[in-house]
C-alpha positions as CSV (number, residue, x, y, z in Angstrom):
1,X,-23.7,40.0,-30.5
2,X,-25.3,36.4,-30.7
3,X,-26.4,37.1,-34.3
4,X,-23.0,38.0,-35.3
5,X,-21.5,35.4,-33.2
6,X,-23.8,32.8,-35.0
7,X,-23.4,34.0,-38.1
8,X,-27.1,34.7,-38.8
9,X,-26.4,38.1,-40.6
10,X,-24.6,35.8,-43.3
11,X,-25.7,34.0,-46.3
12,X,-23.8,30.5,-47.1
13,X,-24.4,27.9,-49.2
14,X,-23.0,24.1,-49.3
15,X,-20.8,23.2,-52.3
16,X,-18.5,20.6,-53.0
17,X,-18.2,19.6,-49.1
18,X,-17.4,23.0,-48.4
19,X,-19.9,26.0,-47.1
20,X,-19.0,28.9,-48.5
21,X,-19.9,32.7,-47.1
22,X,-21.5,34.5,-49.9
23,X,-22.8,37.9,-48.2
24,X,-24.3,39.6,-46.1
25,X,-27.9,39.0,-45.3
26,X,-31.1,41.2,-43.5
27,X,-32.6,39.7,-40.6
28,X,-36.3,39.8,-40.3
29,X,-37.6,43.0,-38.4
30,X,-40.0,42.4,-35.7
31,X,-39.0,39.3,-33.6
32,X,-36.9,38.1,-31.3
33,X,-33.9,36.6,-33.2
34,X,-33.0,33.6,-30.6
35,X,-30.6,30.3,-30.5
36,X,-28.6,28.1,-28.6
37,X,-27.6,24.3,-28.7
38,X,-28.5,21.8,-31.4
39,X,-29.7,19.5,-28.9
40,X,-33.4,19.9,-27.9
41,X,-36.7,18.5,-27.3
42,X,-39.8,19.3,-29.2
43,X,-43.4,18.6,-28.1
44,X,-45.6,17.3,-30.5
45,X,-48.2,20.2,-31.0
46,X,-45.0,22.6,-31.7
47,X,-43.9,19.8,-34.2
48,X,-47.0,20.1,-36.3
49,X,-47.0,24.0,-35.7
50,X,-44.0,24.3,-37.6
51,X,-44.6,21.2,-40.1
52,X,-48.0,22.5,-41.4
53,X,-48.6,26.0,-40.2
54,X,-49.1,28.6,-43.2
55,X,-48.5,31.1,-40.0
56,X,-46.0,34.3,-41.6
57,X,-43.6,33.5,-38.8
58,X,-42.8,30.2,-39.8
59,X,-42.8,30.7,-43.8
60,X,-40.9,33.7,-43.5
61,X,-38.4,32.0,-41.1
62,X,-38.1,29.2,-43.6
63,X,-37.2,31.2,-45.9
64,X,-34.6,33.4,-44.2
65,X,-32.6,30.4,-42.8
66,X,-32.4,28.7,-46.6
67,X,-28.8,29.8,-46.5
68,X,-28.0,29.6,-42.6
69,X,-24.9,28.2,-41.8
70,X,-26.1,27.3,-38.2
71,X,-29.9,26.5,-39.2
72,X,-30.2,23.9,-36.2
73,X,-28.9,26.1,-34.1
74,X,-31.2,29.6,-34.6
75,X,-34.5,28.2,-36.3
76,X,-36.5,26.2,-33.5
77,X,-35.2,28.6,-31.4
78,X,-36.9,31.4,-33.1
79,X,-40.0,30.5,-34.1
80,X,-40.7,28.8,-30.3
81,X,-40.0,32.5,-28.7
82,X,-42.0,34.5,-31.6
83,X,-45.2,31.4,-31.7
84,X,-48.2,30.9,-29.5
85,X,-46.0,28.4,-28.1
86,X,-43.3,30.6,-26.5
87,X,-44.4,30.1,-22.8
88,X,-43.9,26.2,-23.3
89,X,-40.3,26.9,-23.6
90,X,-37.8,25.6,-20.9
91,X,-34.4,26.9,-21.0
92,X,-32.1,24.0,-20.4
93,X,-30.9,21.3,-22.7
94,X,-30.3,18.8,-19.5
95,X,-26.4,18.9,-20.6
96,X,-23.4,19.8,-19.4
97,X,-21.0,21.0,-22.6
98,X,-17.0,21.0,-22.3
99,X,-16.5,24.6,-23.6
100,X,-12.8,25.5,-23.6
101,X,-13.0,28.4,-25.8
102,X,-9.0,29.1,-25.7
103,X,-8.6,25.8,-27.6
104,X,-12.1,25.3,-29.1
105,X,-11.9,28.6,-31.3
106,X,-9.0,28.4,-33.1
107,X,-10.9,28.3,-36.5
108,X,-9.5,25.1,-37.0
109,X,-12.1,24.0,-39.3
110,X,-11.9,26.8,-42.2
111,X,-11.1,24.2,-44.5
112,X,-14.6,23.0,-44.3
113,X,-16.7,26.4,-43.7
114,X,-15.9,30.0,-44.4
115,X,-16.6,30.9,-40.5
116,X,-14.7,30.5,-37.6
117,X,-16.8,28.8,-35.4
118,X,-16.2,27.1,-31.6
119,X,-16.3,23.4,-31.2
120,X,-16.8,22.0,-27.6
121,X,-13.8,19.7,-25.8
122,X,-13.6,16.4,-25.1
123,X,-13.7,15.8,-20.9
124,X,-10.8,14.8,-19.2
125,X,-10.1,13.9,-15.7
126,X,-9.0,17.8,-14.6
127,X,-13.0,19.0,-15.8
128,X,-14.5,15.6,-13.4
129,X,-15.7,18.5,-11.0
130,X,-18.0,20.0,-12.8
131,X,-20.5,17.0,-12.9
132,X,-20.2,17.7,-9.3
133,X,-21.1,21.4,-9.4
134,X,-23.8,21.6,-11.9
135,X,-26.4,23.9,-10.9
136,X,-29.3,22.8,-13.0
137,X,-30.5,19.1,-13.7
138,X,-28.4,17.3,-16.0
139,X,-28.7,14.5,-17.5
140,X,-26.4,14.4,-20.7
141,X,-22.5,15.3,-21.0
142,X,-20.5,15.6,-23.8
143,X,-18.2,15.2,-25.5
144,X,-16.3,12.0,-24.6
145,X,-13.7,10.4,-26.8
146,X,-12.1,7.2,-25.1
147,X,-9.0,7.5,-27.7
148,X,-8.3,11.1,-26.2
149,X,-9.2,10.5,-22.6
150,X,-10.9,7.2,-21.1
151,X,-10.3,7.7,-17.5
152,X,-12.7,10.5,-17.4
153,X,-15.1,8.0,-18.7
154,X,-14.2,5.1,-15.9
155,X,-14.2,8.0,-13.2
156,X,-17.8,8.9,-14.4
157,X,-18.7,5.5,-14.1
158,X,-17.5,5.0,-11.0
159,X,-19.1,7.9,-9.4
160,X,-22.5,6.7,-10.8
161,X,-22.4,3.0,-10.4
162,X,-19.4,2.3,-7.9
163,X,-16.5,0.5,-8.5
164,X,-16.1,-2.6,-10.8
165,X,-15.1,-6.1,-8.9
166,X,-11.3,-6.2,-8.3
167,X,-10.0,-7.9,-11.2
168,X,-12.6,-7.2,-13.6
169,X,-10.1,-7.4,-16.9
170,X,-9.6,-4.8,-19.7
171,X,-10.8,-1.6,-17.2
172,X,-7.9,0.8,-18.5
173,X,-8.1,-1.0,-22.1
174,X,-9.8,0.3,-25.2
175,X,-10.0,-0.8,-28.2
176,X,-11.4,1.0,-31.5
177,X,-12.1,-0.8,-35.1
178,X,-11.1,1.3,-38.0
179,X,-11.4,-1.0,-40.2
180,X,-13.4,-4.4,-41.2
181,X,-13.4,-6.6,-44.1
182,X,-16.9,-6.1,-45.1
183,X,-15.8,-2.1,-45.4
184,X,-14.1,-3.1,-48.8
185,X,-10.3,-2.8,-49.4
186,X,-11.2,0.2,-51.4
187,X,-11.9,2.2,-48.0
188,X,-8.0,2.0,-47.3
189,X,-5.8,3.9,-48.4
190,X,-2.5,2.6,-50.2
191,X,-0.2,4.0,-47.4
192,X,-2.4,2.0,-44.3
193,X,-2.7,-0.9,-46.6
194,X,1.0,-1.3,-47.4
195,X,1.6,-0.8,-43.5
196,X,-1.2,-3.3,-42.8
197,X,0.4,-5.8,-45.0
198,X,4.0,-5.4,-43.1
199,X,2.4,-5.5,-39.9
200,X,0.8,-8.9,-40.9
201,X,4.5,-10.3,-41.9
202,X,6.0,-8.7,-39.0
203,X,3.5,-11.0,-37.1
204,X,4.5,-14.1,-38.8
205,X,8.2,-13.3,-38.5
206,X,7.6,-13.5,-34.6
207,X,5.5,-16.4,-34.3
208,X,8.2,-18.3,-36.5
209,X,11.4,-16.9,-34.6
210,X,9.4,-16.9,-31.0
211,X,7.5,-20.5,-31.3
212,X,9.3,-22.6,-34.4
213,X,11.7,-25.3,-33.5
214,X,13.8,-27.0,-35.5
215,X,12.7,-29.6,-38.0
216,X,9.3,-28.5,-36.7
217,X,6.8,-26.5,-39.5
218,X,3.8,-26.4,-37.3
219,X,4.6,-22.6,-35.9
220,X,5.5,-21.2,-39.7
221,X,2.8,-19.1,-41.8
222,X,2.6,-17.9,-45.3
223,X,0.4,-14.2,-45.7
224,X,-3.1,-14.8,-47.4
225,X,-5.4,-12.0,-48.5
226,X,-5.5,-8.7,-47.6
227,X,-6.2,-7.7,-43.6
228,X,-9.7,-9.2,-42.0
229,X,-9.7,-6.1,-39.1
230,X,-8.1,-3.4,-37.8
231,X,-8.2,-2.1,-34.7
232,X,-6.9,0.9,-32.2
233,X,-5.5,-0.3,-29.2
234,X,-5.1,1.9,-26.0
235,X,-4.5,0.8,-22.3
236,X,-4.1,3.4,-19.4
237,X,-4.7,6.4,-22.4
238,X,-1.4,5.9,-24.3
239,X,-1.5,4.5,-28.0
240,X,-0.1,1.1,-28.0
241,X,-0.2,0.5,-31.2
242,X,-2.4,-1.7,-34.2
243,X,-4.0,-5.3,-33.9
244,X,-3.9,-6.7,-37.4
245,X,-6.5,-10.0,-37.7
246,X,-4.9,-11.7,-40.8
247,X,-5.5,-15.4,-42.8
248,X,-2.1,-17.2,-42.9
249,X,-1.4,-20.7,-44.0
250,X,0.0,-23.1,-41.8
251,X,3.0,-24.6,-43.4
252,X,3.1,-27.8,-41.5
253,X,-0.5,-28.5,-42.3
254,X,-1.2,-26.4,-44.9
255,X,-4.4,-24.9,-43.5
256,X,-5.7,-21.2,-43.3
257,X,-5.8,-20.0,-40.1
258,X,-6.8,-16.5,-38.7
259,X,-3.9,-14.8,-36.5
260,X,-4.2,-11.2,-34.5
261,X,-0.7,-9.4,-34.6
262,X,0.0,-6.9,-32.3
263,X,2.4,-3.9,-33.6
264,X,4.0,-1.0,-31.4
265,X,6.0,1.9,-32.6
266,X,9.4,2.1,-31.4
267,X,10.5,4.7,-28.7
268,X,12.4,7.7,-31.8
269,X,12.2,10.5,-29.7
270,X,15.6,11.3,-27.9
271,X,17.2,13.6,-25.9
272,X,20.2,14.7,-26.4
273,X,23.3,13.3,-24.7
274,X,24.8,14.3,-22.9
275,X,21.3,17.0,-22.5
276,X,21.9,20.6,-22.7
277,X,20.7,23.3,-20.2
278,X,17.9,23.8,-22.0
279,X,14.9,21.9,-20.7
280,X,11.9,23.3,-22.0
281,X,11.4,20.7,-24.6
282,X,9.2,17.9,-23.2
283,X,8.2,15.6,-26.5
284,X,8.0,15.9,-30.6
285,X,6.6,14.4,-32.9
286,X,5.9,14.1,-36.6
287,X,2.1,13.0,-38.1
288,X,-0.7,14.2,-40.2
289,X,-4.3,15.3,-39.3
290,X,-3.0,17.6,-36.1
291,X,-6.1,18.2,-34.1
292,X,-5.3,21.7,-32.9
293,X,-8.5,21.3,-30.1
294,X,-7.6,18.3,-28.2
295,X,-3.7,18.5,-29.3
296,X,-3.1,15.1,-30.7
297,X,-2.7,13.5,-34.1
298,X,-5.6,11.9,-35.7
299,X,-3.7,9.8,-37.5
300,X,-2.9,7.4,-35.1
301,X,1.1,5.7,-35.5
302,X,2.0,8.1,-37.9
303,X,1.3,6.2,-41.2
304,X,2.7,8.3,-43.7
305,X,3.6,7.7,-47.2
306,X,5.4,9.7,-50.3
307,X,2.5,12.1,-51.3
308,X,1.2,13.1,-47.8
309,X,2.4,16.5,-45.7
310,X,3.7,16.1,-42.5
311,X,3.0,18.2,-39.4
312,X,6.0,18.8,-37.0
313,X,4.4,19.2,-33.4
314,X,6.3,19.5,-29.9
315,X,5.1,19.9,-26.7
316,X,7.0,22.2,-23.9
317,X,7.2,23.0,-20.5
318,X,7.1,26.6,-19.0
319,X,9.9,28.5,-18.7
320,X,11.6,31.7,-21.1
321,X,11.1,33.1,-24.2
322,X,13.7,30.9,-26.2
323,X,13.8,30.6,-30.3
324,X,14.6,27.1,-31.2
325,X,15.7,25.7,-34.9
326,X,14.0,22.5,-36.4
327,X,16.0,21.0,-39.2
328,X,14.1,17.9,-41.4
329,X,16.9,15.4,-43.1
330,X,15.5,13.1,-45.6
331,X,16.6,9.7,-45.3
332,X,19.8,10.1,-47.3
333,X,21.0,13.5,-45.6
334,X,19.4,15.8,-47.5
335,X,18.4,18.8,-45.3
336,X,14.5,19.4,-46.8
337,X,14.0,22.3,-44.4
338,X,15.1,24.3,-41.5
339,X,13.2,27.1,-39.8
340,X,13.1,28.8,-36.4
341,X,10.5,28.6,-33.9
342,X,9.5,31.3,-31.4
343,X,8.6,29.9,-28.3
344,X,6.6,32.1,-25.6
345,X,6.9,31.6,-22.1
346,X,3.5,29.9,-21.8
347,X,3.5,28.5,-25.1
348,X,2.8,24.3,-24.2
349,X,2.1,23.0,-27.9
350,X,3.6,24.5,-31.3
351,X,3.1,23.3,-34.7
352,X,4.1,23.6,-38.7
353,X,4.0,22.2,-41.7
354,X,6.9,23.2,-43.6
355,X,5.7,23.6,-47.3
356,X,7.7,20.6,-48.7
357,X,8.0,19.4,-52.5
358,X,6.7,16.2,-52.9
359,X,7.0,13.1,-53.3
360,X,8.6,12.7,-50.0
361,X,11.8,10.6,-50.2
362,X,10.7,6.8,-48.7
363,X,12.7,5.9,-45.4
364,X,13.6,7.1,-42.1
365,X,13.5,10.4,-41.6
366,X,14.9,12.7,-38.7
367,X,14.1,16.0,-37.1
368,X,16.4,18.1,-35.4
369,X,15.5,20.1,-32.3
370,X,18.9,22.9,-31.9
371,X,19.3,25.8,-29.5
372,X,21.5,28.1,-30.5
373,X,22.7,25.7,-33.0
374,X,23.4,22.8,-30.0
375,X,21.4,19.8,-30.6
376,X,18.4,19.4,-27.8
377,X,16.6,16.5,-28.9
378,X,15.7,14.5,-32.3
379,X,12.9,12.5,-33.6
380,X,12.0,10.1,-36.3
381,X,9.8,9.0,-39.1
382,X,8.7,6.6,-41.4
383,X,7.8,7.5,-44.9
384,X,6.9,4.1,-46.3
385,X,7.3,3.2,-50.1
386,X,4.1,1.7,-51.6
387,X,3.7,-1.7,-52.6
388,X,-0.3,-0.6,-53.7
389,X,-1.6,1.9,-55.8
390,X,-5.3,2.4,-56.2
391,X,-4.9,-0.9,-54.1
392,X,-3.4,-3.1,-56.7
393,X,0.2,-4.2,-56.7
394,X,2.1,-1.1,-57.5
395,X,3.8,-1.5,-60.7
396,X,7.4,0.0,-61.9
397,X,6.6,3.1,-63.3
398,X,4.3,4.2,-60.5
399,X,6.7,3.3,-58.2
400,X,9.7,5.1,-59.6
401,X,7.5,8.0,-59.8
402,X,6.5,7.9,-55.9
403,X,10.0,6.4,-54.2
404,X,12.6,8.9,-56.3
405,X,11.8,12.0,-54.0
406,X,11.7,15.4,-55.5
407,X,12.8,16.3,-58.3
408,X,16.6,17.1,-58.4
409,X,16.1,16.5,-54.5
410,X,14.8,19.9,-53.8
411,X,12.3,19.3,-51.2
412,X,11.9,24.0,-51.6
413,X,13.3,26.2,-53.4
414,X,16.0,27.0,-51.3
415,X,18.7,24.3,-50.7
416,X,20.5,23.8,-47.8
417,X,22.9,21.7,-48.8
418,X,25.5,24.6,-47.0
419,X,24.2,23.5,-43.4
420,X,25.2,19.4,-44.2
421,X,29.0,20.1,-43.3
422,X,28.2,22.6,-40.6
423,X,25.7,20.4,-38.8
424,X,28.0,17.1,-39.4
425,X,25.5,15.7,-41.9
426,X,27.2,14.3,-44.8
427,X,25.3,13.3,-47.9
428,X,26.8,9.6,-48.5
429,X,26.8,9.0,-52.6
430,X,26.9,5.2,-51.7
431,X,23.3,5.5,-49.8
432,X,21.9,7.9,-52.3
433,X,22.7,5.2,-55.0
434,X,21.3,2.7,-53.0
435,X,18.0,5.2,-52.7
436,X,18.0,5.3,-56.5
437,X,18.0,1.5,-56.9
438,X,15.0,0.8,-54.3
439,X,13.0,3.6,-56.0
440,X,12.8,0.7,-59.2
441,X,11.7,-2.3,-56.3
442,X,8.6,-4.0,-57.1
443,X,7.2,-7.4,-56.0
444,X,9.0,-9.4,-53.2
445,X,11.7,-7.2,-53.1
446,X,9.8,-4.0,-52.6
447,X,8.1,-6.2,-49.6
448,X,11.4,-6.9,-48.2
449,X,12.6,-3.2,-48.3
450,X,9.1,-2.0,-46.9
451,X,9.3,-4.8,-44.3
452,X,13.4,-3.6,-43.0
453,X,11.8,0.2,-42.7
454,X,8.5,-1.2,-41.1
455,X,10.6,-3.4,-38.4
456,X,13.1,-0.6,-38.1
457,X,10.3,1.6,-36.2
458,X,7.7,-0.7,-35.2
459,X,7.9,-4.4,-33.2
460,X,5.2,-7.1,-33.3
461,X,4.9,-7.4,-29.7
462,X,2.5,-10.9,-29.7
463,X,0.9,-12.6,-31.8
464,X,-2.3,-15.4,-31.2
465,X,-4.9,-17.3,-33.1
466,X,-8.7,-16.7,-33.2
467,X,-9.7,-20.3,-34.0
468,X,-8.4,-23.8,-33.8
469,X,-4.2,-23.6,-34.6
470,X,-1.8,-26.5,-35.3
471,X,0.9,-24.2,-33.5
472,X,0.9,-25.9,-30.2
473,X,2.1,-23.2,-27.9
474,X,-0.1,-20.0,-29.5
475,X,-2.0,-18.7,-27.6
476,X,-5.8,-18.0,-28.3
477,X,-7.2,-14.6,-28.7
478,X,-9.8,-14.3,-26.0
479,X,-6.7,-15.9,-23.3
480,X,-5.0,-12.5,-23.8
481,X,-5.2,-9.2,-22.3
482,X,-4.6,-7.5,-25.7
483,X,-6.4,-8.8,-28.2
484,X,-9.7,-7.3,-29.8
485,X,-11.4,-10.6,-29.0
486,X,-10.0,-10.6,-25.2
487,X,-12.9,-9.7,-22.5
488,X,-14.0,-6.2,-22.1
489,X,-16.7,-6.1,-20.1
490,X,-16.8,-2.3,-19.2
491,X,-18.0,-2.4,-22.5
492,X,-21.5,-4.8,-22.3
493,X,-24.6,-3.4,-22.1
494,X,-27.1,-5.5,-20.6
495,X,-30.5,-4.9,-19.7
496,X,-31.9,-2.1,-17.5
497,X,-32.6,-3.4,-14.3
498,X,-35.8,-1.9,-12.6
499,X,-34.2,1.3,-11.1
500,X,-33.1,2.1,-14.4
501,X,-29.4,1.5,-13.7
502,X,-27.4,-0.6,-16.0
503,X,-25.6,-2.0,-12.9
C-alpha cells in the first residue's frame, strides 16, 4: 500500500517544468522498501556511507531511484533501514505536520505532476490544540502562512513566550512584499504593472483632494517612473489591499519625493434586496489562482486582464440540497456564460471556470446568482484594459487586439442573447459604441479610462511620505499604522537569550 501510495512502482521524468509519468517500474527484491518525511537529520557516518560506498545496496538504490517522483521521501529511508547503520534510525522527525487529507489530496497539482499526491495544510486557530496534545518530542511544525492565517502564529507565540506588552504596534498586521525595484520591472505582468501605476495615480489624486489648498501646489504631484515596491497588507487576517511605494514630482518645488499609497478594494458582493428566502449563500468572488486546499485566491485583489481565465467561487452555509444558476455578464450586458451548480447540503465552497473565448472585454463585469430564476446575490469584478504590453506602453494595434472583446461578441459557441429580455439585462447600443471607441485608446486617454475603472472598484485610503516632503500636512510613513515602513516589533529577531529563547 505504501509503495502504491508513494508512486514507487512508477517511472517519472521531469521535462519542461512538468513531472511526466512514463510507466511502471520493478521494485528491488530482497530489501525492505521504506519512506516517510523529507525532513530528516543524517549523521556523518551514514552520509559518508551513502556518498562513498560501493555497496550493492547504495549503487542499486541510486540506479533504482533515478526516475522516482518522491526521491527524498524514500531513498535515504530505504538505504538506512537496510544498511549496517539501521540501528541508528530514530522514527521521529520532531515535527507536527498539519495533514488534512480531505482538503489536501484533491489532485490540485495535476498541472505540475502526473500523480495525485497529498500536501499538508496551513495551521489555523482550530488546530491549536494539536500543539498541546503531542505525544512525542516536537520542535517544528508546518505549515504556517500569514497570508492564510496569522492568528495561529500569534497564539503559538503567546503559548511559547507570553504576551507582548499592551499597546505594542503591528501585532495584528502583516505585510508581504510582492515586488521590489531590484527585482526588475520585467518580473511583473502587464496586468500588474497597469494596475500598480493606476493605484499610484489614485493616491496622488487623494493627496490633491485631501491636502490641497487653493493657490497652493505643495500637495500636488506628477507621477514619475515605475513603482518602487509593492506590498500586500493584512489586518486581523483580512486582506486590506496593496501598498504601492512610488516616486512623484512635487509641483510646488519641482523636487522628487517618494510616497506610499494604500489602496483597498471596495465591497462588490451584494445580497439581493429585498433578500430572498434562500439563505445558504454567504459570499461570492471572482479571481484567478484558486487554491482549493486553503480555499482562497492566491491572486490577492483579483488583478485581471483581457487574457486571464477567471474562476467563480461561492461560499455556502449548511442547508438542503439546491441548484443555483450563475450568470456572467460583460460590461456592455452581453451574457457571456450561464450554468447551473448543484449545491449539496454539506458543501462549503464551489468553484468553476467557464471556458470563455478570449480576450475578455475590459470593464466591470457582473456575476448574478439565481435560485429558481430569482436573483439571490451579485458580485462584480474588473477586467482592466492594459496600458502596457511586454512592459512597454501599449500601441494602438495591440490595444485594439486586447480591448475589443471576443470576435462577434461570442464568449462561447452557444449564444445566450435570448436570456437578456428574460433577465431584464438590455444590451445598450450606446455602451457598445463607447466600448468600440475605448478599444482604440492609447496614451493619456487610455490611462484616464483605466483610472476611471480602477477608481470604481478600488479606493485610495491614505498616502504618506517615506522621506522629506514639501506637503506640510502629509504624514510620514513611519508614523502610520498601515505603511510597510510602520513599526512591526513582532517581526524583529534579536539575539538569542542565554536560556535559548528569542524573547
